[in-house]
C-alpha distance (Angstrom), angle and dihedral (degrees) to the residues before:
residue distance angle dihedral
M1 . . .
T2 3.82 . .
A3 3.80 115.0 .
I4 3.78 114.1 -108.0
N5 3.81 115.2 -97.3
D6 3.83 112.2 -95.6
T7 3.81 94.4 -123.8
V8 3.81 92.9 46.1
A9 3.81 88.6 50.1
K10 3.81 93.5 47.7
V11 3.80 93.8 47.7
T12 3.81 90.4 47.9
D13 3.80 91.7 49.3
R14 3.79 93.3 51.1
I15 3.81 91.2 48.1
I16 3.81 88.9 51.4
A17 3.82 91.4 48.7
R18 3.80 93.7 45.6
S19 3.81 91.4 47.3
R20 3.80 98.7 44.1
D21 3.81 98.4 109.4
G22 3.79 96.8 38.8
R23 3.78 93.5 45.1
S24 3.79 91.4 48.9
R25 3.81 91.0 52.6
Y26 3.80 90.4 48.0
L27 3.79 95.4 50.1
D28 3.80 88.5 46.7
L29 3.80 88.8 55.5
I30 3.79 96.3 50.5
D31 3.80 92.2 42.8
R32 3.81 89.7 54.3
Q33 3.80 90.0 50.1
R34 3.80 90.2 48.6
D35 3.79 92.0 48.1
Q36 3.79 90.9 54.4
G37 3.79 83.9 68.5
V38 3.77 131.3 -145.2
H39 3.78 105.6 -13.5
R40 3.78 100.8 -145.5
P41 3.83 95.7 73.4
N42 3.82 86.9 51.2
L43 3.81 93.1 56.0
S44 3.77 119.2 97.4
C45 3.78 117.3 -111.0
G46 3.79 89.8 -104.4
N47 3.81 91.8 50.3
L48 3.77 92.1 48.9
A49 3.80 95.4 44.8
H50 3.80 89.8 54.9
G51 3.81 89.6 49.9
F52 3.81 97.1 56.0
A53 3.81 100.9 26.6
A54 3.82 94.5 109.3
S55 3.81 99.0 31.2
G56 3.81 96.3 107.3
E57 3.79 115.1 -166.4
D58 3.81 90.8 6.3
K59 3.81 92.7 60.4
P60 3.83 97.8 95.1
T61 3.81 92.0 49.1
I62 3.80 94.3 47.6
R63 3.79 90.6 44.5
G64 3.81 91.2 52.1
G65 3.80 90.4 59.3
H66 3.83 95.5 -151.6
A67 3.82 101.4 101.8
M68 3.78 128.8 65.8
N69 3.80 115.4 -92.9
I70 3.80 110.5 -156.9
G71 3.80 119.5 -147.0
I72 3.80 112.7 -142.3
V73 3.80 114.9 -155.3
T74 3.78 108.0 -169.5
A75 3.78 135.9 -169.1
F76 3.81 92.2 -165.6
N77 3.75 120.7 152.2
D78 3.79 127.4 142.7
M79 3.80 96.5 -135.5
L80 3.79 93.8 66.9
S81 3.81 110.0 68.6
A82 3.82 94.6 -150.0
H83 3.80 93.5 54.9
Q84 3.80 100.3 35.9
P85 3.84 91.8 89.4
Y86 3.81 90.0 61.0
G87 3.82 90.4 73.8
R88 3.82 91.2 88.5
Y89 3.80 97.7 36.7
P90 3.84 99.3 89.3
E91 3.80 93.1 59.3
Q92 3.82 91.1 45.2
I93 3.80 90.2 49.3
K94 3.81 93.0 48.5
I95 3.81 90.8 53.3
A96 3.81 91.4 47.1
A97 3.82 91.1 48.4
R98 3.82 91.6 52.7
E99 3.81 88.4 53.9
R100 3.81 86.4 65.4
G101 3.79 97.1 41.3
A102 3.82 91.5 -102.2
T103 3.79 135.2 112.6
A104 3.79 135.6 -138.0
Q105 3.79 134.7 -156.0
V106 3.78 132.4 -177.3
A107 3.80 100.4 -107.9
G108 3.77 93.0 -170.1
G109 3.75 148.2 -49.1
V110 3.78 128.7 -106.4
P111 3.80 128.6 -155.0
A112 3.78 114.6 -97.3
M113 3.77 109.6 -157.8
C114 3.79 119.2 -168.2
D115 3.78 116.2 -139.6
G116 3.80 87.7 -165.9
V117 3.80 91.9 61.5
T118 3.81 94.4 42.0
Q119 3.82 96.6 41.2
G120 3.81 109.2 134.3
Q121 3.81 91.6 2.7
D122 3.80 129.3 113.7
S123 3.80 89.6 -111.8
M124 3.82 90.0 67.1
E125 3.81 85.3 79.5
L126 3.83 87.7 72.4
S127 3.79 93.6 52.2
L128 3.81 105.1 90.2
F129 3.79 93.5 41.3
S130 3.80 89.9 50.6
R131 3.82 83.8 76.3
D132 3.82 89.7 65.2
V133 3.81 90.5 46.4
I134 3.82 89.8 51.0
A135 3.81 91.3 49.5
M136 3.80 91.4 50.6
S137 3.82 91.3 45.3
A138 3.81 91.2 51.9
A139 3.80 89.2 49.4
V140 3.80 90.9 51.0
G141 3.80 90.5 52.1
L142 3.80 94.2 49.2
S143 3.80 94.4 41.9
H144 3.79 96.2 82.0
G145 3.80 94.1 85.1
M146 3.81 91.6 -129.7
F147 3.80 98.3 115.8
E148 3.79 140.3 77.3
G149 3.80 95.5 -177.3
A150 3.79 140.3 12.7
L151 3.78 140.9 -140.4
L152 3.80 115.4 -160.2
L153 3.80 117.3 -152.4
G154 3.79 110.4 -161.7
I155 3.77 141.1 109.4
C156 3.77 117.9 168.3
D157 3.78 140.5 85.7
K158 3.81 109.0 -63.6
I159 3.79 95.7 6.5
V160 3.82 101.3 78.8
P161 3.83 94.4 43.5
G162 3.82 89.8 46.2
L163 3.80 92.9 48.6
L164 3.80 90.9 49.7
I165 3.80 94.3 47.4
G166 3.81 91.1 50.7
A167 3.81 94.8 43.1
L168 3.81 92.3 48.0
R169 3.79 88.9 66.4
F170 3.82 83.7 63.8
G171 3.78 90.4 43.0
H172 3.81 93.5 148.2
L173 3.83 88.5 73.7
P174 3.81 120.0 90.2
T175 3.79 103.9 -119.7
I176 3.81 135.3 -174.7
L177 3.79 127.0 -172.9
V178 3.79 113.5 -134.6
P179 3.83 117.7 -154.4
A180 3.81 128.0 -156.5
G181 3.81 100.2 -156.2
P182 3.81 138.2 -126.5
M183 3.78 126.7 -63.6
P184 3.82 115.5 -105.9
S185 3.80 115.3 -86.8
G186 3.78 116.9 -82.9
L187 3.79 133.5 172.5
A188 3.81 112.3 5.0
N189 3.78 110.3 -96.8
K190 3.81 94.7 -128.1
E191 3.79 89.5 56.9
K192 3.81 91.6 48.9
I193 3.81 91.3 52.6
R194 3.82 91.0 45.8
V195 3.81 90.9 55.9
R196 3.81 92.1 45.5
Q197 3.78 91.3 54.3
L198 3.80 91.9 46.2
Y199 3.79 88.4 52.7
A200 3.81 90.6 49.8
E201 3.82 88.1 54.1
G202 3.81 91.9 48.1
K203 3.81 92.4 -115.6
V204 3.82 95.9 122.0
G205 3.78 129.9 30.8
R206 3.79 135.3 -122.8
E207 3.81 93.3 -91.2
E208 3.81 92.7 57.8
L209 3.80 90.5 45.8
L210 3.82 92.8 49.3
E211 3.80 90.7 48.8
A212 3.81 91.1 53.7
E213 3.80 93.2 46.3
S214 3.82 91.3 47.6
A215 3.79 90.8 51.9
S216 3.80 89.2 51.9
Y217 3.83 99.4 43.7
H218 3.78 98.5 37.7
G219 3.80 113.9 138.8
A220 3.78 150.4 6.7
G221 3.78 116.6 -44.1
T222 3.77 140.5 53.9
C223 3.81 119.9 -43.9
T224 3.78 106.8 -92.8
F225 3.81 100.5 -129.8
Y226 3.80 118.1 95.9
G227 3.78 98.1 -102.7
T228 3.77 131.6 132.7
A229 3.81 95.6 -63.4
N230 3.79 94.9 57.2
S231 3.81 91.0 37.3
N232 3.83 86.0 57.5
Q233 3.80 89.5 56.7
M234 3.81 91.9 48.3
M235 3.78 89.3 51.1
M236 3.82 93.4 51.1
E237 3.82 89.5 54.0
M238 3.82 92.2 47.7
M239 3.82 88.7 52.4
G240 3.81 93.5 46.1
L241 3.82 94.1 -118.2
H242 3.83 97.4 123.9
L243 3.77 126.1 58.8
P244 3.82 107.1 -96.4
G245 3.80 116.0 -73.5
S246 3.80 94.1 -6.2
S247 3.81 100.5 122.1
F248 3.79 103.0 86.4
V249 3.79 106.2 35.3
N250 3.81 108.3 124.6
P251 3.84 121.4 -110.3
G252 3.79 116.4 -97.9
A253 3.79 95.7 29.3
K254 3.80 118.9 128.1
L255 3.80 87.5 -126.2
R256 3.80 89.9 56.4
Q257 3.81 91.5 54.0
E258 3.80 92.6 46.9
L259 3.80 91.6 50.9
T260 3.81 89.4 54.6
R261 3.80 89.5 49.6
A262 3.82 90.8 48.6
A263 3.82 91.8 49.8
T264 3.81 89.2 53.7
H265 3.79 92.0 49.2
R266 3.78 91.1 47.3
V267 3.80 96.1 52.7
T268 3.83 88.3 56.4
E269 3.82 88.3 56.9
I270 3.81 97.6 52.4
G271 3.80 99.8 48.1
W272 3.77 132.4 50.5
T273 3.78 132.4 -25.9
Q274 3.78 120.1 -122.4
D275 3.81 92.1 -94.4
G276 3.79 90.4 60.5
Q277 3.80 96.4 -102.1
E278 3.78 127.1 126.2
N279 3.76 115.7 -90.9
A280 3.79 115.4 -117.6
D281 3.82 84.1 -116.2
Y282 3.82 96.0 51.0
R283 3.85 109.0 161.1
P284 3.79 113.1 176.8
L285 3.81 118.2 -166.5
G286 3.81 92.5 -121.4
R287 3.80 90.9 60.1
C288 3.82 93.7 43.5
I289 3.79 91.5 56.2
D290 3.79 103.6 60.5
E291 3.81 134.4 139.1
K292 3.80 93.1 -78.0
A293 3.78 92.4 50.2
I294 3.82 90.2 51.2
V295 3.82 90.3 51.0
N296 3.82 88.9 49.8
A297 3.81 89.2 54.1
V298 3.81 90.6 53.3
V299 3.81 92.0 46.0
G300 3.80 91.1 51.4
L301 3.80 90.8 48.7
L302 3.81 90.9 53.1
A303 3.80 96.7 42.0
T304 3.80 92.7 52.4
G305 3.83 101.0 36.5
G306 3.79 92.2 -117.1
S307 3.77 133.2 178.8
T308 3.79 121.4 -51.5
N309 3.81 87.4 -140.8
H310 3.78 86.7 80.6
V311 3.78 93.8 67.7
I312 3.82 81.6 69.9
H313 3.81 98.9 35.5
I314 3.82 99.4 46.1
P315 3.83 94.0 57.7
A316 3.82 89.3 47.6
I317 3.81 93.8 49.9
A318 3.79 90.3 45.8
R319 3.82 92.0 51.9
A320 3.79 90.4 54.9
A321 3.83 87.1 59.2
G322 3.82 94.7 45.2
I323 3.81 94.1 -100.8
V324 3.82 127.7 128.8
V325 3.82 118.8 -151.3
D326 3.81 126.2 163.9
W327 3.80 142.3 -173.9
D328 3.82 92.3 -93.0
D329 3.81 88.0 61.9
M330 3.79 90.4 50.4
D331 3.80 92.4 46.6
A332 3.81 92.1 51.1
L333 3.81 90.7 50.3
S334 3.80 91.2 46.8
R335 3.81 89.5 61.1
V336 3.82 92.7 61.5
V337 3.82 104.7 28.3
P338 3.82 110.9 84.6
L339 3.79 124.2 -144.2
I340 3.81 105.9 -110.2
A341 3.82 100.8 164.5
S342 3.80 128.7 64.3
V343 3.78 108.3 -171.0
Y344 3.80 124.8 158.9
P345 3.05 125.6 -52.8
N346 3.81 84.1 31.2
G347 3.82 92.4 40.6
A348 3.78 141.1 5.9
G349 3.81 102.7 -93.5
D350 3.80 125.1 74.2
I351 3.80 131.8 -134.9
N352 3.82 93.5 -80.3
F353 3.79 90.3 57.2
F354 3.81 89.4 45.9
H355 3.80 89.9 53.8
A356 3.81 91.6 47.8
A357 3.81 90.2 50.0
G358 3.82 90.7 59.6
G359 3.79 101.7 -73.2
M360 3.78 124.4 -164.2
P361 3.83 97.6 -18.1
Y362 3.83 88.3 59.6
V363 3.82 92.6 45.2
I364 3.81 92.6 49.4
R365 3.82 93.1 48.6
E366 3.83 92.6 47.3
L367 3.82 93.1 49.4
L368 3.80 93.8 45.6
D369 3.81 93.1 46.2
A370 3.82 88.8 52.4
G371 3.82 93.3 48.8
L372 3.81 91.5 -117.1
A373 3.82 97.6 121.2
H374 3.80 132.8 44.3
P375 3.81 113.0 -108.0
D376 3.82 93.6 -173.6
I377 3.79 100.7 78.1
M378 3.79 126.8 120.2
T379 3.79 103.2 -105.1
V380 3.80 124.4 -174.4
Y381 3.80 91.7 -116.0
G382 3.81 117.2 35.4
A383 3.77 153.7 -4.8
S384 3.82 95.1 -66.8
L385 3.79 144.7 -9.3
M386 3.81 88.4 -89.5
E387 3.81 87.1 78.4
G388 3.80 85.8 62.5
A389 3.81 88.1 67.7
Q390 3.79 89.4 84.9
E391 3.78 131.4 104.3
P392 3.82 122.4 -140.3
F393 3.81 121.7 -129.2
M394 3.80 138.7 170.4
E395 3.82 113.3 -119.9
D396 3.81 121.4 174.3
D397 3.80 87.9 -13.6
A398 3.81 91.5 -56.3
L399 3.80 130.7 112.2
V400 3.80 113.6 -115.4
W401 3.80 134.9 168.6
K402 3.78 125.5 -138.8
P403 3.82 129.6 -170.4
A404 3.80 117.5 -86.9
A405 3.79 117.4 -92.1
Q406 3.79 112.5 -84.9
E407 3.80 90.7 -144.1
S408 3.78 131.7 33.6
H409 3.79 114.2 -101.5
D410 3.82 89.4 -146.3
E411 3.79 120.2 23.4
S412 3.79 91.6 -168.5
L413 3.84 85.2 72.8
L414 3.80 106.5 23.5
K415 3.78 129.3 28.7
P416 3.80 134.3 175.6
V417 3.80 121.5 -99.7
S418 3.81 87.3 -112.4
D419 3.82 91.5 62.2
P420 3.84 107.6 25.7
F421 3.79 130.6 172.9
Q422 3.79 87.0 -112.9
G423 3.77 133.4 -2.4
D424 3.80 97.0 -118.9
G425 3.77 135.9 45.1
G426 3.78 126.0 -81.5
L427 3.83 96.2 -103.8
A428 3.80 133.9 71.0
L429 3.81 131.2 -167.5
L430 3.82 113.5 -135.4
H431 3.79 124.7 -166.0
G432 3.78 140.6 167.8
N433 3.77 139.0 109.7
L434 3.82 89.1 -35.1
G435 3.82 91.4 61.4
R436 3.80 130.7 -115.2
A437 3.79 124.1 -38.5
T438 3.79 141.6 160.4
M439 3.79 130.6 -126.1
K440 3.78 128.8 -163.3
T441 3.79 100.8 -137.8
S442 3.79 100.0 173.5
A443 3.83 93.0 87.2
V444 3.82 95.5 38.6
Q445 3.80 118.7 92.6
E446 3.80 115.7 -124.4
E447 3.81 93.3 -112.8
H448 3.81 90.7 58.0
R449 3.82 97.7 50.1
T450 3.81 93.9 91.0
I451 3.80 118.8 51.6
E452 3.80 125.7 169.2
A453 3.79 114.9 176.7
P454 3.82 144.4 125.1
C455 3.77 112.1 -72.1
R456 3.78 130.1 -128.1
V457 3.79 113.0 -154.3
F458 3.81 123.9 -144.2
E459 3.78 135.5 169.9
T460 3.82 98.9 -155.3
Q461 3.78 134.3 35.2
N462 3.80 89.7 -130.0
A463 3.80 89.1 62.4
V464 3.82 89.0 55.0
G465 3.80 89.6 54.0
E466 3.79 91.7 51.1
A467 3.81 92.1 49.5
F468 3.81 90.2 49.5
K469 3.80 92.5 51.7
A470 3.80 90.0 48.9
G471 3.83 90.6 54.5
E472 3.81 92.5 -117.3
L473 3.83 93.1 128.9
D474 3.81 98.4 51.0
R475 3.80 93.7 120.4
D476 3.78 142.1 60.4
V477 3.78 102.6 -56.5
V478 3.79 145.1 160.3
V479 3.80 105.7 -143.7
V480 3.81 111.1 -148.5
V481 3.81 119.1 -163.5
R482 3.79 110.6 -177.1
F483 3.82 137.3 176.8
Q484 3.81 88.6 50.3
G485 3.83 98.6 114.9
P486 3.82 128.8 112.2
A487 3.82 95.0 -89.4
A488 3.80 95.0 44.6
N489 3.79 102.7 50.0
G490 3.81 109.2 -24.4
M491 3.82 96.8 -81.3
P492 3.81 103.2 -88.4
E493 3.79 123.2 -161.4
L494 3.79 111.5 -104.0
H495 3.80 104.1 -150.5
K496 3.76 91.9 137.3
L497 3.81 83.9 79.0
M498 3.78 97.1 59.6
P499 3.83 102.3 75.1
P500 3.84 95.7 51.1
L501 3.82 93.2 41.4
G502 3.80 89.2 47.5
V503 3.81 89.4 52.9
L504 3.81 90.4 52.3
Q505 3.79 90.6 50.2
D506 3.82 90.9 49.4
R507 3.81 88.8 52.7
G508 3.79 88.0 62.1
Y509 3.79 100.2 -101.3
H510 3.80 123.4 137.0
V511 3.80 103.1 -118.0
A512 3.81 135.2 174.1
L513 3.80 136.8 167.4
V514 3.81 124.8 -136.9
T515 3.80 118.5 -174.7
D516 3.79 145.0 146.5
G517 3.80 86.5 -136.6
R518 3.81 130.1 85.3
M519 3.81 136.1 -97.0
S520 3.86 104.9 177.8
G521 3.78 130.8 -164.9
A522 3.78 93.8 -37.2
S523 3.80 90.3 67.8
G524 3.77 105.8 134.9
K525 3.77 143.2 -166.6
V526 3.83 98.0 -46.7
P527 3.84 112.1 92.8
S528 3.79 106.0 -114.2
A529 3.81 126.3 -171.5
I530 3.78 100.5 -159.9
H531 3.82 139.6 173.7
C532 3.82 89.2 36.4
S533 3.77 106.3 -166.0
P534 2.96 134.6 -124.8
E535 3.77 87.8 36.4
A536 3.80 122.9 -133.3
W537 3.81 92.8 -108.3
H538 3.81 88.3 61.7
E539 3.81 89.7 50.7
G540 3.78 92.6 -93.4
P541 3.80 118.0 168.8
L542 3.81 95.7 -98.0
G543 3.81 83.6 75.2
K544 3.82 89.4 66.9
L545 3.79 97.2 55.0
R546 3.79 119.4 110.1
D547 3.80 130.0 -166.4
G548 3.80 109.9 -83.5
D549 3.82 97.9 26.4
I550 3.79 110.3 137.6
V551 3.80 109.9 -116.4
R552 3.80 125.6 -169.4
V553 3.80 118.8 -154.2
C554 3.80 112.4 -178.2
A555 3.80 125.3 168.0
R556 3.81 91.6 -175.7
E557 3.81 94.0 58.5
G558 3.81 95.7 28.8
T559 3.82 89.2 -121.8
L560 3.80 130.1 158.0
Q561 3.78 105.0 169.2
A562 3.80 140.1 158.1
K563 3.80 105.2 -149.0
V564 3.79 94.6 -141.7
D565 3.81 127.0 134.1
E566 3.82 108.0 -89.7
A567 3.80 95.0 -128.2
E568 3.80 91.9 49.3
W569 3.80 90.8 46.3
A570 3.80 92.3 51.4
A571 3.81 91.5 48.9
R572 3.80 96.3 50.0
E573 3.79 119.5 108.4
Q574 3.76 122.7 -129.1
A575 3.78 118.0 -104.4
A576 3.80 113.1 -109.8
P577 3.81 113.6 -108.6
P578 3.81 116.7 -112.7
A579 3.79 120.4 -104.3
E580 3.79 115.7 -84.3
E581 3.79 115.5 -100.8
W582 3.81 124.4 -133.7
G583 3.78 129.3 -156.2
T584 3.80 135.8 71.2
G585 3.80 87.6 57.6
R586 3.80 94.1 -67.1
E587 3.80 92.6 130.5
L588 3.82 89.8 61.2
F589 3.81 89.7 63.9
A590 3.81 96.2 54.4
I591 3.82 92.0 108.0
M592 3.81 90.1 55.9
R593 3.79 92.7 49.7
R594 3.78 92.8 48.6
H595 3.79 95.1 49.5
S596 3.81 101.3 35.1
D597 3.77 120.3 123.5
P598 3.84 126.1 -137.9
A599 3.78 122.9 -66.1
E600 3.81 92.2 -110.8
Q601 3.81 89.7 61.4
G602 3.79 92.9 46.3
G603 3.82 104.3 -85.6
S604 3.81 92.5 -105.2
A605 3.79 130.5 146.0
M606 3.80 91.9 -174.3
L607 3.81 95.5 57.2
K608 3.79 92.8 41.8
E609 3.79 94.6 52.4
A610 3.81 91.5 43.6
G611 3.80 89.4 57.3
L612 3.81 92.5 -120.7
């Protein structure tokens, strides 16, 4: 086995040292919950009767209290394409559980908000905090004391992090995440972007734009670009929380159904025996997610050019397990982890082509062989993460796994560590007198990674669109959109900005975006310094910027600087925050905005107030 890379080892060691007290308290908590034993025998007769009253043919087994009862937490709804396939999963899981002498019940549902539907809408201001709601909803479902294991059904942006955060508070339970897969490929991504930019320029109408979008997002399954949803699935494989190679099998396939069945069977093997004792192969979630698993998630994010949302989600997930990770850790890892995947928006091919090229089994094997990921984590399936470097197939109507491809089937999408797309990861940490921010560099051409230009300051993305249409941005410009952080308005994604800024870049102007808001995995070719912290609402330095200030954004140097005389900068007053907006339920989330912590710590009110 290849020795672990020195930087990966050092970063892991400092995370372990920094997390020692919190991790110890967390493991104490889940050990106490484990030691209390299977909860069902501890329930009163009235409690228990309520719990199995509607369980039909499973009632005698649940009542007996000697077989595992699996809690299903589902993000099913049939408006969101990625989660629509989950509608049939509970019945499939119940049948698969019975095959192993176990039972399963839907413990609860969680909201599944779609950033694609809410993009550019007022409701996007609920998006980040929906993660906290999902975590609390998962906790409510698992709180009944009826379960000895859990299956989590969720895929998209805030749903997987929320499910994990909630389930980690029940970290004594063996838990597997069960994916549903991406939709088949539709309209080529380059063509979709071309039509979007034409629409931004007023050269095509709404009908042409809707036709292109409908041809791209056209069926059940996850969107096929490499955004937060598919980055979530990558991360679950890097942490050993999915069955090997299961992330990107399309919905409706026989293989997809068999993987769900296998996940159900497996959770019965890593929990309790029928007499209520721990299995010899007991694998609780809280032990699976440790410091090394968190580092593996970061490494996978960097190696594949994944979503920038995870520089917010990974610290939040880690906190729920008593672990502290920060952007300096991610930046250090980014310097040694090469980019070996090029999936749209970083490249031309989508997630289905990535999967066909070798997908996650190939990525895992390459990273482990290079000593860039930790093999010695507690996965849900085997002795080490190396067993995750296997691809599932159907042979003679049976599910089998085969070793990952030794060579990429398409080097335009996947390359070996020895010959990467670029020598460092797809993220950069920027800092200076404008604070700390992150940039997804994997989709940004080298010539666009340093921009120095006068800034134009806005407080909404709609105002940017109006200025673009009026021709006011036809020049070299750093567009600043402030008061977009968690405390100000919930930190919405700002993708409405990308088509007009992309047009300006195509016209030959030097353009960059600086914001305390989010962009996510769909961040494109325009260099974007995002998640600026401290945010303007907390009197962060973006509040001092004025139109015309020269701003330097440089991914090479890690610079985010307003080139203003120091004395003048110190004397400047902060801009007043805009008035809070009501409607679309935003007023209900005021408590989360007021108590949220900075983006680098996860942007969570729930974790902050819980002292995690």
